[in-house]
N, C-alpha and C positions, 0 to 999 in steps of 0.2 A: 388388394388392388392390383389384380393381375389379369392379363389377357384382353385382347380386342374382341369385338363381336364375333368375328370369324373363328378366332382361336378358342374362345369360350364355347362356341357351338360345337367345334370339333372335339373338345375335351369331354363335354357332356355326352355327345354321341358315342364316343369311344367307351365311356363308362357304361352307358346303357346297353351297348352291343354286348358287353361282357356280362352285366348283371341280369339281363333278360334272357341269357342263354341257360336253359334248364340243366345243361351238362355241368355248368360251373357254379351257379348260384342256387342255393337251397332255401332261400327266404327265411333264414334263421333270425335275421335282425332287420330293423328299419334302417334305411339309408336316407339322409337328408343332404341334398346338394344346396349349398349357400353361395351363389355367385354374386357379383356386383349387381346393383339395382337394374342396370340396363338389360340384363339377361334374365330377369325373373320371369317375365311373361313367356319368353321363348322357352326357357327351361321347363316351365309348367306345362306348356304344350307338348314338349318332347317327352315328358315323363307321364303324361296323362294315360292312365290305364296300366301303368307299370306297377305291379304288386310290390308294396313295401318300399317304394322309392318316392320321396317327396322333395319339395323345394322350400327353402327358407331364405330370408333376407339377413344381411349382416348387421342391421341396425334399424331402429325406427325412432320417430319423435314421439313425445308424450301427448301432443295435441293432435286432434283429428284433422285440422286444417288451419290455415292462417298465414300471416306474413313471416314465414320462416324460410327464406330463400335458401335453396340447396338441400333442404331436409325432405324426408319422406315419412308419411304418417302410417300408422298401423292399418287403417282402412285402405290406403293405397297399396300396401304390401299384400293385403288379403285379396284385393281386386285383381292383382296380377296372377293369382292362382297359387301363390305361396301359402303354406300352412304353418310354417315355423318362423321365428325371428331370433337371432342372437342378440342378447342384451348384456351390456357390461363387459365386453371383451377387454382383455388387459390393455390392448392398444388404444381402445376408446378411453379407458380410464387414464392411461399414461399421456397420450397426445392431445386429448380433448377434455381433460380434467373432469371426467364424468364421476360425480359423487354418488355415494350410496343413496342419498335422498333423491337425486335425479333418476337413478336407475330404478328405484321403487316406483316412480311415476311412469316410467317406460314399461315396466313389467305389468302394471295395472292397465295401461292403455292397450297393450298387446292382448291381455286376457279378456278385456272388455270387448275387443274386436273379434275374438275367436281364434287368435293365433296362439300357438304353443311357444312360450319363451324358453330359449336355451340360455339360462342365466349363468354367467361366468363369475367365478371367484378365484382368488389365489394371491400368493404373497411374493414380494420381491426378495432377492437374495439376502439383502441386509436384514430383512425381517426374520427370515429363517435362521440366519447366523446369530441373531440376537435371542433366538428361542421364543419368539413371539408369533410364530406362524399360525398356531392354533387360535390364539387370541384374535388375530386379525381376521381370519376366515370366519370365525364365529360372529365377529362384529359385522362383517359384510352381509352375512345371511340375516342376522338379527335386524339390522337397520333397513334392509331392502325388501325382505320377504315375510318377516314374522307378523306383520299386521294383516296378512291375507287370511281370509277365512279358510277353513280346511278344504272345502270343495274347490276353491280356486288354487290353493297351494298344490293340490293333487295334480294339477295340469302342468306344473313346472317341471322342466328338465334342468338339472344343475350340471355345470361343467367346471371341474377343478383344473385350474391352470397355474402351475408353479411358474411364475413369470420368469424366473431364472433359467427355465428350461425351454422357453419359446424362441425358436429360431436360432438357438445357440449350438445345437447339436448335442447339448447336455440333456439327458432325460432323467427324471426322477426314477430311482430304482423301483422295481415292482413292490418292494417292501415299503418304501416311502409313499408311493401312490396309495397302496392299501391302507396304510396308517391314517392318511388324511381322509380318504373316502369313508373309512370306518368312523372316524371322528365326526364327519359331517352327518352321517346317518344317525349317530347317537344324539347330536344336538337337535336334529329334526324329531327324533323319537321323544325327546323331553318336551317338545312344544306340541307336536301333533299326534304322538302315539306310535307304537311299534308297527302297526299295520301300514300307516302312511309312510313311515320311514323305510319299511321293507319294500314297498311298491315303488318308491322314488327311483328314477333313473339318474345315476351319477356318472358322468363321462370324464375321462382323463384327457387333458390337452397339454401338450408340451413336448415337442420333438418326438411325437408318436409316429412310427414309420413301419414299413413293411417288415423290417427285421425284428423289431421289439414288440409289435402289437399283440401277438399271440400270448406272450408272457405277461404283459400288462393286463390283458383282458381275462387272463386266467385267475386273477385275484378275486376273492369272493365279493368284494364291494365295488369293483370296477365294472360298470355295465356297458362300456363302449368308449369311443374316442371322439374328441373334437379335433379333427385333422387339419393341419395347416399346409405347409409346403409339400408334404407327400401327396396331397390331394390333386396336385397339378400334373401328376404323371398317372396315366390310366392304369398301367400295370401295377404300380405301387399302391394306388388307392384300392383297386380291386382286391389285391392280396390282403390288405388290411381288413376290408369288408368280410372276406372269406375266412379270416382268422377270428372273427368275433363270435 
């Protein structure tokens, strides 16, 4: 929840000016810009025709329409020009009490509409300290995603967010990130097979910044990042993209 209309437009323009420059961007990775809802259509227009650069929403409702004042549906997101939607961000889980059951409905709504869900999972500090972080993450995946048929699950992107590292300046070490990403891939392999697990994109989110991104992304099971505060500065975000 950052930036006014003018500020957001300026940020997106700054990012695009850098990423569309063939001298700096080699198109090695996809970039998804996920602004507040009021910027979705503007961002989609600005990124139209930009190779490898897409727009996503930060949330959506599980119903297509109805008396849900203040909400936005997956068809509304799609009609804005966005291609992705973040589902189950830790702040949605924490501040809006979004359960695994609710998030399963949101993921299905997004998939039905044709959006790619970026599905967030991760543990609190007390859960990790209790040694139950693997158990919790497996539960989140199992209760929200494992009833999807294989062809639908293949369309999911997973983002691992150690909640204790979000906005705190504390980052999971590359070894900690790799350990959890490898674990996630293994539980996916048990359910859907090695090929699906190997193709799955798993992003790391949690104080990922311009200084630590390259080391985090160098881990074999870390496929990219879900970037928070560092995405609000053009130079920092572009450096992260170029390190992927």
